[in-house]
C-alpha positions in Angstrom: 72.5 -5.7 67.9 75.7 -7.6 69.1 79.1 -9.2 67.3 78.6 -12.1 65.8 82.1 -12.8 64.2 85.7 -10.8 64.1 88.8 -11.6 62.0 87.0 -15.0 61.1 86.1 -16.3 65.8 83.0 -16.1 67.6 82.2 -13.6 69.8 80.6 -14.1 72.9 76.8 -12.9 72.2 76.3 -9.6 74.6 73.2 -8.4 72.3 73.0 -4.0 72.9 69.3 -2.7 71.9 69.6 -0.5 68.3 66.6 1.8 67.1 66.1 1.0 63.4 65.6 3.4 60.8 64.6 1.5 57.7 65.1 -1.3 56.3 65.3 -3.8 53.2 66.2 -7.1 52.0 69.5 -5.8 50.9 70.9 -3.4 54.1 69.9 -1.8 57.2 70.1 1.8 58.6 70.0 1.4 62.4 70.9 3.9 65.1 73.1 3.2 68.3 75.3 3.5 71.5 78.0 2.3 70.4 81.4 3.2 68.8 82.4 0.6 66.2 84.6 0.3 63.2 83.5 0.5 60.2 85.9 -3.1 59.2 85.1 -6.1 56.6 86.7 -8.2 58.9 83.6 -8.2 61.1 80.0 -10.1 60.7 77.1 -8.0 63.4 73.9 -10.4 64.0 70.4 -8.3 64.4 67.7 -9.6 65.9 64.2 -8.7 64.9 62.0 -9.9 68.1 58.2 -9.3 68.9 56.0 -11.8 71.3 56.3 -14.7 68.6 59.6 -14.8 66.6 63.2 -13.8 67.0 64.9 -13.2 62.6 68.3 -13.4 63.9 69.7 -11.0 60.5 74.3 -11.8 59.7 75.2 -7.9 58.3 78.5 -6.7 58.0 78.8 -2.6 59.0 79.2 -0.8 55.4 79.2 3.3 57.0 78.7 5.2 60.3 78.3 8.4 60.7 77.9 10.5 64.1 74.4 11.0 65.0 74.1 13.2 68.2 75.3 11.0 70.8 74.5 8.1 69.0 75.7 6.7 65.7 74.0 6.2 62.2 75.6 2.5 60.5 74.8 0.9 57.3 74.3 -2.5 56.9 74.9 -4.7 54.1 72.3 -7.7 54.9 73.8 -11.3 54.1 71.0 -12.9 53.9 71.0 -16.6 52.3 68.3 -16.8 48.8 66.6 -19.8 50.1 65.6 -18.1 54.2 64.3 -15.0 51.8 60.9 -15.5 51.3 60.5 -17.0 55.1 62.4 -13.5 56.6 60.8 -11.4 54.7 57.2 -12.9 55.8 57.6 -13.0 59.2 58.8 -8.8 58.9 55.9 -7.6 57.5 53.3 -10.0 59.5 55.6 -8.2 63.2 55.0 -4.6 60.6 51.0 -5.7 61.1 51.0 -5.7 64.6 52.8 -3.1 65.8 50.3 -0.9 67.9 51.3 2.6 66.0 50.5 3.6 63.1 53.5 3.2 60.5 53.2 6.0 57.4 54.5 4.9 54.2 57.2 7.7 53.1 56.1 7.6 49.9 52.7 8.7 50.9 54.2 11.4 54.1 56.2 12.9 51.4 53.5 13.5 48.4 51.2 15.6 51.3 51.7 19.1 51.4 50.5 18.7 54.6 52.3 16.3 56.7 50.5 16.8 59.4 47.1 14.8 58.4 46.5 11.7 59.6 47.3 9.3 57.1 45.6 5.8 57.7 48.5 2.9 59.1 50.2 1.2 55.8 51.6 -2.3 57.0 54.2 -3.4 54.7 58.5 -3.4 54.7 58.8 -3.0 50.7 61.4 -6.0 49.9 62.2 -6.9 46.7 61.8 -11.2 46.3 
């Protein structure tokens, strides 16, 4: 993550890692050690990358709340309609190649005992 623009001015890109909690085509929620102001004049950039590709996602912070020693942020993504299909495809390909099992939240919540192993669930919930 980096600050891309503040009050209409470009900002030098110094990136900080964040922990992704969830996302869809409209919004992203993540944890960060930074304490950023939630102001409409700031555009952040989020680089989602693997060994093959880097997908750049511009966003504006909507809210934040303390989360232990970190801050949890929720941001609206500003993806151009023409880029939606490309970004969705790249993110789904990245998720299919992760080296740990991802579990559907719906299947997890429906399970009586969430500890049994689930088969990998490789999908990001995007609506095109």
